[in-house]
C-alpha positions as CSV (number, residue, x, y, z in Angstrom):
1,M,-11.2,8.9,25.1
2,K,-7.5,9.1,25.1
3,I,-6.2,6.9,22.1
4,C,-2.7,5.9,21.4
5,V,-2.0,5.4,17.6
6,L,1.1,3.2,17.3
7,G,2.7,4.2,14.1
8,A,3.1,7.4,12.0
9,G,3.1,6.2,8.4
10,V,0.2,7.1,6.1
11,I,-2.1,4.5,7.8
12,G,-1.3,5.9,11.3
13,L,-1.4,9.5,10.3
14,T,-4.7,9.3,8.7
15,T,-6.1,7.3,11.6
16,A,-4.8,9.8,14.0
17,W,-6.7,12.7,12.1
18,C,-10.0,11.0,11.9
19,L,-9.7,10.2,15.6
20,S,-8.8,13.7,16.7
21,E,-11.4,15.1,14.3
22,A,-14.0,13.1,16.1
23,G,-13.0,14.7,19.4
24,H,-10.7,12.1,20.9
25,D,-7.2,13.0,22.5
26,V,-4.6,11.2,20.4
27,I,-1.0,10.4,21.1
28,I,1.0,9.2,18.2
29,V,4.0,7.0,18.9
30,D,6.6,5.9,16.2
31,R,10.2,4.6,16.2
32,Q,11.3,6.9,13.5
33,A,12.3,10.6,14.1
34,E,10.1,11.7,11.2
35,T,6.6,10.7,9.9
36,G,6.1,8.6,6.9
37,A,9.7,7.3,7.1
38,D,9.1,3.5,6.5
39,A,6.8,1.9,3.8
40,S,5.2,5.3,3.1
41,A,8.4,7.1,2.1
42,A,8.8,6.3,-1.6
43,N,5.9,3.9,-2.6
44,G,4.7,3.6,-6.2
45,G,2.8,6.8,-6.1
46,Q,-0.5,5.2,-7.7
47,L,-3.9,5.6,-6.2
48,S,-5.3,2.7,-7.7
49,Y,-9.0,2.7,-6.8
50,A,-10.3,0.5,-9.5
51,F,-7.5,-1.9,-10.0
52,V,-7.2,-3.8,-6.7
53,T,-6.3,-7.4,-7.9
54,P,-4.5,-9.2,-4.9
55,L,-1.0,-10.8,-5.1
56,A,-2.7,-14.1,-4.3
57,S,-4.6,-15.5,-7.4
58,P,-5.0,-18.6,-9.5
59,A,-2.6,-17.0,-12.0
60,T,0.1,-16.4,-9.4
61,L,-0.3,-20.0,-8.1
62,L,0.3,-21.4,-11.6
63,K,3.3,-19.1,-12.0
64,L,4.8,-19.5,-8.6
65,P,7.3,-22.2,-9.5
66,S,8.8,-20.2,-12.3
67,L,8.7,-16.9,-10.4
68,L,10.8,-18.5,-7.6
69,V,13.5,-19.7,-10.0
70,A,13.9,-17.0,-12.4
71,R,16.9,-14.7,-11.9
72,D,14.9,-11.4,-12.4
73,S,11.6,-12.6,-10.9
74,P,9.5,-9.8,-9.5
75,M,8.9,-12.2,-6.5
76,R,11.6,-13.8,-4.4
77,I,11.6,-15.9,-1.3
78,R,14.6,-16.3,0.9
79,P,15.5,-20.0,1.4
80,G,15.1,-21.2,5.0
81,L,12.6,-22.4,7.6
82,D,10.9,-19.4,8.9
83,P,7.9,-20.6,10.9
84,H,6.1,-17.2,10.5
85,L,6.6,-17.4,6.5
86,I,5.5,-21.0,6.4
87,S,2.3,-20.2,8.3
88,W,1.6,-17.1,6.2
89,G,2.5,-19.1,2.9
90,V,-0.1,-21.7,3.6
91,R,-2.7,-19.0,4.0
92,F,-1.4,-17.3,0.9
93,L,-1.9,-20.5,-1.1
94,L,-5.5,-20.8,0.2
95,A,-6.2,-17.2,-0.7
96,C,-5.2,-18.1,-4.3
97,R,-8.7,-19.8,-4.9
98,S,-11.0,-17.9,-7.3
99,A,-13.7,-17.5,-4.7
100,A,-11.3,-15.9,-2.3
101,V,-10.0,-13.5,-5.0
102,R,-13.6,-12.5,-5.9
103,D,-14.3,-11.7,-2.1
104,T,-11.1,-9.8,-1.8
105,V,-11.7,-7.6,-4.9
106,A,-15.3,-6.8,-3.9
107,A,-14.1,-5.7,-0.3
108,Q,-11.2,-3.8,-1.5
109,L,-13.3,-2.0,-4.2
110,A,-15.8,-0.9,-1.6
111,L,-13.0,0.4,0.8
112,A,-11.2,2.1,-2.0
113,A,-14.4,4.1,-2.9
114,I,-14.6,5.4,0.6
115,S,-10.9,6.2,0.5
116,R,-11.0,8.3,-2.5
117,D,-13.9,10.4,-1.1
118,E,-12.0,10.8,2.2
119,L,-8.7,11.9,0.6
120,T,-10.7,14.4,-1.6
121,R,-12.3,15.8,1.5
122,L,-9.0,15.8,3.5
123,S,-7.2,17.7,0.6
124,Q,-9.8,20.2,0.3
125,T,-10.5,20.8,3.7
126,L,-7.1,20.9,4.9
127,D,-5.8,22.6,1.7
128,L,-3.1,19.8,1.2
129,T,-0.7,20.0,-1.6
130,F,1.0,16.7,-2.5
131,G,0.8,16.4,-6.3
132,L,-2.6,14.9,-6.4
133,R,-3.7,14.5,-10.1
134,T,-6.2,12.3,-12.0
135,A,-3.6,10.9,-14.5
136,G,-5.5,7.9,-15.4
137,K,-3.8,4.3,-15.3
138,L,-2.9,2.1,-18.0
139,V,-2.3,-1.6,-17.2
140,L,-0.1,-3.4,-19.8
141,F,-0.5,-7.1,-20.5
142,R,2.2,-9.1,-22.2
143,S,0.5,-12.5,-21.9
144,P,-2.6,-13.2,-24.0
145,S,-4.1,-15.4,-21.4
146,E,-3.6,-12.9,-18.6
147,F,-5.1,-10.1,-21.0
148,D,-8.1,-12.3,-21.8
149,A,-8.8,-12.7,-18.2
150,A,-8.6,-9.1,-17.3
151,R,-10.6,-8.2,-20.4
152,S,-13.4,-10.5,-19.2
153,A,-13.4,-9.0,-15.8
154,V,-14.1,-5.6,-17.4
155,T,-17.1,-6.9,-19.3
156,G,-20.5,-5.5,-17.7
157,K,-19.1,-3.0,-15.4
158,A,-21.4,0.0,-15.3
159,D,-19.7,2.2,-12.6
160,A,-19.0,5.4,-14.5
161,D,-16.4,6.7,-11.9
162,N,-14.2,3.5,-12.5
163,A,-15.0,3.0,-16.2
164,Q,-12.4,0.8,-17.9
165,Q,-11.5,0.7,-21.6
166,V,-9.9,-2.3,-23.2
167,L,-7.2,-1.3,-25.7
168,T,-5.2,-3.0,-28.5
169,P,-1.4,-2.8,-28.2
170,A,-1.5,0.0,-30.9
171,E,-4.1,1.9,-28.9
172,C,-1.9,1.5,-25.6
173,L,1.1,3.1,-27.4
174,A,-1.0,5.9,-28.9
175,L,-2.4,6.8,-25.5
176,E,0.9,6.8,-23.9
177,P,3.5,8.1,-26.3
178,A,6.3,8.0,-23.7
179,L,6.4,4.1,-24.0
180,K,9.3,2.8,-26.1
181,L,7.8,-0.7,-26.5
182,G,6.8,-2.3,-29.7
183,A,3.3,-3.5,-30.4
184,R,4.5,-7.0,-30.7
185,E,5.6,-6.9,-26.9
186,L,2.0,-6.5,-25.8
187,A,-1.2,-8.4,-25.6
188,G,-3.3,-5.4,-24.8
189,G,-4.1,-3.1,-22.0
190,I,-6.9,-1.8,-19.6
191,F,-7.1,2.1,-19.1
192,T,-9.0,3.7,-16.2
193,A,-9.2,7.2,-16.8
194,S,-10.2,8.1,-13.2
195,E,-7.2,6.6,-11.4
196,Q,-5.0,9.1,-9.5
197,V,-1.4,9.7,-8.6
198,G,0.2,11.6,-5.7
199,D,3.2,11.8,-3.5
200,C,2.6,9.8,-0.2
201,A,5.6,11.2,1.5
202,V,4.6,14.9,0.9
203,F,1.0,14.0,1.8
204,C,2.4,12.5,5.3
205,A,4.5,15.6,5.9
206,A,1.6,17.9,5.2
207,L,-0.9,16.0,7.3
208,A,1.5,15.8,10.2
209,D,1.9,19.5,10.0
210,R,-2.0,19.9,10.4
211,L,-2.1,17.4,13.3
212,T,0.7,19.4,15.0
213,Q,-1.6,22.4,14.9
214,R,-4.4,20.5,16.8
215,N,-4.4,20.8,20.6
216,N,-5.8,17.3,21.2
217,V,-2.7,15.7,19.5
218,E,0.6,14.6,21.2
219,W,3.8,13.3,19.6
220,L,6.3,10.7,20.6
221,L,8.7,10.4,17.7
222,D,11.9,8.7,17.7
223,T,10.3,6.4,20.3
224,P,10.5,2.6,19.8
225,V,7.7,0.5,21.4
226,T,9.3,-2.2,23.7
227,G,6.1,-4.1,24.7
228,P,2.6,-4.1,25.7
229,V,1.4,-3.5,29.2
230,R,-1.7,-5.7,30.1
231,S,-4.0,-5.7,33.1
232,G,-7.1,-7.9,33.6
233,G,-7.0,-9.1,30.0
234,R,-6.8,-5.7,28.6
235,L,-4.1,-3.4,26.9
236,V,-3.6,-0.5,29.2
237,G,-0.3,0.8,28.1
238,V,2.8,0.3,26.1
239,D,6.5,0.5,27.2
240,T,8.7,2.5,25.0
241,A,12.3,3.7,25.1
242,K,11.1,7.0,26.6
243,G,8.8,5.4,29.3
244,R,5.3,4.0,29.6
245,V,2.3,5.4,27.7
246,Q,-1.0,4.8,28.9
247,A,-4.4,5.3,27.2
248,D,-8.0,4.2,27.0
249,R,-7.7,2.6,23.6
250,F,-4.8,1.7,21.3
251,V,-4.6,1.4,17.6
252,L,-2.0,-0.9,15.9
253,C,-0.6,0.9,12.7
254,M,2.9,-0.3,12.9
255,G,3.1,-1.8,9.4
256,A,5.4,-4.8,9.1
257,S,6.1,-4.7,12.8
258,S,2.5,-5.2,13.6
259,S,2.8,-9.0,13.7
260,A,5.8,-8.8,16.2
261,F,3.7,-6.5,18.6
262,A,0.6,-9.0,18.3
263,R,2.7,-11.9,19.3
264,A,4.0,-9.9,22.4
265,C,0.2,-9.4,23.2
266,G,-0.5,-13.0,23.0
267,F,-2.0,-13.6,19.5
268,Y,-1.1,-14.3,16.0
269,L,-1.5,-11.7,13.2
270,P,-0.9,-12.9,9.7
271,I,1.2,-10.0,8.4
272,Y,4.4,-10.7,6.8
273,P,7.0,-8.1,5.4
274,V,7.2,-8.1,1.8
275,K,10.2,-5.9,0.6
276,G,9.5,-3.6,-2.4
277,Y,11.9,-1.2,-4.2
278,S,11.5,2.1,-6.1
279,I,13.8,4.6,-7.9
280,T,12.8,8.1,-8.7
281,L,14.1,9.7,-11.9
282,Q,13.9,13.1,-13.5
283,P,13.3,13.1,-17.3
284,A,15.9,14.9,-19.3
285,G,16.5,16.1,-22.7
286,E,14.4,14.3,-25.5
287,V,12.7,11.6,-23.1
288,S,9.0,12.2,-23.3
289,A,7.0,12.9,-20.1
290,L,4.8,10.2,-18.8
291,R,1.2,11.4,-19.0
292,H,-0.3,8.5,-17.2
293,S,0.6,6.0,-14.5
294,V,1.4,2.7,-16.0
295,T,1.5,-0.9,-14.7
296,D,3.4,-3.8,-16.3
297,F,1.2,-6.5,-15.0
298,E,3.5,-9.5,-15.8
299,R,6.6,-7.9,-14.2
300,K,4.6,-6.3,-11.4
301,L,6.2,-2.9,-12.0
302,V,4.5,0.5,-11.7
303,F,5.4,3.7,-13.4
304,A,4.0,7.0,-12.0
305,P,4.6,10.7,-12.9
306,L,5.0,12.7,-9.7
307,A,4.9,16.5,-9.4
308,R,8.1,18.0,-8.0
309,D,9.2,21.6,-7.6
310,E,11.7,21.2,-10.7
311,G,9.1,19.4,-12.8
312,T,7.7,15.8,-13.1
313,A,9.6,13.0,-11.8
314,I,9.1,9.4,-12.6
315,R,8.7,6.8,-9.8
316,V,9.4,3.2,-10.9
317,A,8.5,0.7,-8.2
318,G,7.7,-2.8,-7.6
319,I,9.3,-6.3,-6.7
320,A,8.0,-8.6,-3.7
321,D,10.8,-10.1,-1.8
322,L,10.0,-12.2,1.3
323,D,13.2,-11.7,2.9
324,G,12.0,-11.5,6.6
325,N,12.8,-8.2,8.2
326,D,15.8,-7.5,6.0
327,A,15.4,-3.9,4.9
328,S,18.8,-3.5,3.0
329,L,19.1,-2.4,-0.5
330,D,20.0,-5.2,-3.0
331,P,21.8,-3.7,-5.9
332,G,20.6,-6.4,-8.2
333,R,17.0,-5.8,-7.4
334,L,17.5,-2.0,-8.1
335,D,18.9,-2.9,-11.5
336,I,15.6,-4.5,-12.5
337,L,13.9,-1.1,-12.0
338,R,16.8,0.6,-13.8
339,R,16.6,-1.6,-16.8
340,A,12.9,-1.2,-16.9
341,A,13.0,2.6,-16.9
342,A,15.4,2.3,-19.8
343,K,13.6,-0.3,-21.7
344,M,10.0,1.1,-21.1
345,L,10.7,4.8,-21.1
346,G,14.1,5.3,-22.7
347,M,15.3,6.9,-19.5
348,A,19.0,7.2,-18.5
349,T,19.6,5.6,-15.2
350,D,23.4,6.2,-14.8
351,D,22.7,9.3,-12.6
352,D,21.1,9.7,-9.2
353,V,17.9,7.7,-9.2
354,E,16.9,8.1,-5.5
355,P,16.9,4.2,-4.7
356,W,14.7,3.1,-1.9
357,C,13.3,-0.1,-0.4
358,G,10.7,-0.6,2.3
359,L,8.8,-3.4,4.0
360,R,5.1,-3.7,3.1
361,P,2.9,-5.4,5.6
362,M,1.2,-8.1,3.6
363,T,-1.7,-10.3,4.6
364,P,-2.1,-13.6,2.6
365,D,-5.2,-12.4,0.7
366,S,-3.8,-8.8,0.4
367,R,-6.8,-7.5,2.5
368,P,-6.0,-5.2,5.4
369,I,-6.9,-6.2,8.9
370,I,-9.2,-3.5,10.3
371,G,-11.1,-4.3,13.5
372,W,-10.9,-5.2,17.4
373,S,-8.1,-7.7,18.3
374,P,-8.5,-10.5,20.7
375,L,-6.9,-8.3,23.4
376,S,-9.4,-5.9,24.8
377,G,-8.5,-2.3,24.2
378,L,-6.5,-2.9,21.1
379,F,-7.8,-2.0,17.6
380,I,-5.9,-3.0,14.5
381,N,-5.6,-1.1,11.2
382,S,-2.7,-2.7,9.4
383,G,-1.7,-5.1,6.8
384,H,-2.4,-3.0,3.6
385,G,0.5,-4.4,1.7
386,M,0.9,-2.7,-1.7
387,L,-2.4,-0.7,-1.4
388,G,-1.5,1.2,1.7
389,W,-1.6,4.6,0.0
390,T,-4.7,3.8,-1.8
391,L,-6.7,2.5,1.2
392,A,-5.3,4.6,3.9
393,C,-8.1,7.5,4.2
394,G,-10.8,4.9,3.9
395,S,-9.2,2.5,6.5
396,A,-8.9,5.6,8.8
397,R,-12.5,6.5,8.4
398,L,-13.6,2.8,9.0
399,T,-11.4,2.6,12.2
400,A,-12.9,5.7,13.7
401,D,-16.4,4.7,12.8
402,L,-15.9,1.3,14.5
403,I,-14.0,2.6,17.6
404,D,-17.0,5.1,18.2
405,G,-19.7,2.6,17.5
406,R,-21.0,4.3,14.3
407,P,-22.5,2.3,11.5
408,A,-19.7,1.6,9.0
409,A,-20.3,2.6,5.3
410,I,-19.1,-0.7,4.2
411,E,-19.2,-4.4,5.4
412,A,-16.6,-4.2,8.1
413,G,-16.5,-8.1,8.5
414,A,-14.6,-8.4,5.3
415,F,-11.6,-6.9,7.1
416,A,-12.1,-8.3,10.7
417,V,-9.4,-10.0,12.4
418,R,-11.2,-13.4,12.6
419,R,-11.3,-13.5,8.8
420,A,-7.6,-14.0,8.8
421,A,-7.2,-16.2,11.7
């Protein structure tokens, strides 16, 4: 078949690779002039296969009032009456139920396991270099109640690949000497030695290069999609700024823009843009290099060591702002990351810190939507939120299998569109 992949971020590129590898003719369309230019450009860098806790949870629900009024809260909602946000928000509240969280975690863990295997296969088969490293991940807890809940969730896990260790505050600081915190600031931590880090933007560039070398792949970059073309209840084409593109099937991987395209197609897709920020710093002088990736659970911030030609850079990322489609940099939000880097790692943040923000496509339950849409001919692979980098390769494999009618390696219904209706 001729399949058009709408979007050239990490989700679109991995999807395009799996489809072209299966023998389909693929055309990739993206509004940006370069691949991986939106939410994939400077994300947190963590490949978090074992720690997939959704944003919606009973704990988040309890803390929501204080989160929304605190000046430096990691979560912020712009005041106003946005019907899309209201509809999404109601679903978010329902997703905070314990049973919903359990379902999401189970589904995400299964998809993450496939994703890790697929990323390893791609990296080795295509000889991709993007700083992939098994650095291990340390999740720090400041609240005793949140630490107790996390510790309880670890009990009884027997998967050696994702074995987790419960650590005291002193053990956390001994494990990661780069941390400048005092033991009294922490309740404890969970360490997963198998977790990885990698530069998503570099991966996108390397994979795009390999795709360019395939004779069954076409590109239409710097080409905004202006609308769907339907015939007989089926999507048969898309209109773009450079003309009409026709294909046998279409895969929606447009990130935060996916919901708008779905509305133009005549159905609702519960994906809302959640703005995240990052800064990238180069350790200097007496600053100790970060050995592992670190997550400050309470403040929803991540710290990841990324390989650069000039050495190891530190990516600091986080924040969840529901500001609609506003992709502008807010200096106040960047200051939160600067202060965190100074406090947690003793890093100077007065120099160039490579500031960035991007709109992450978030579903209410944090689970991506992977499956056929209500409009015939259109498949959806979008809504990965904060785990796009982690889940990209597994989502691409699941997409290719479902499009070709092959048995899926996991329960695909957990990601179906109807689940999120």
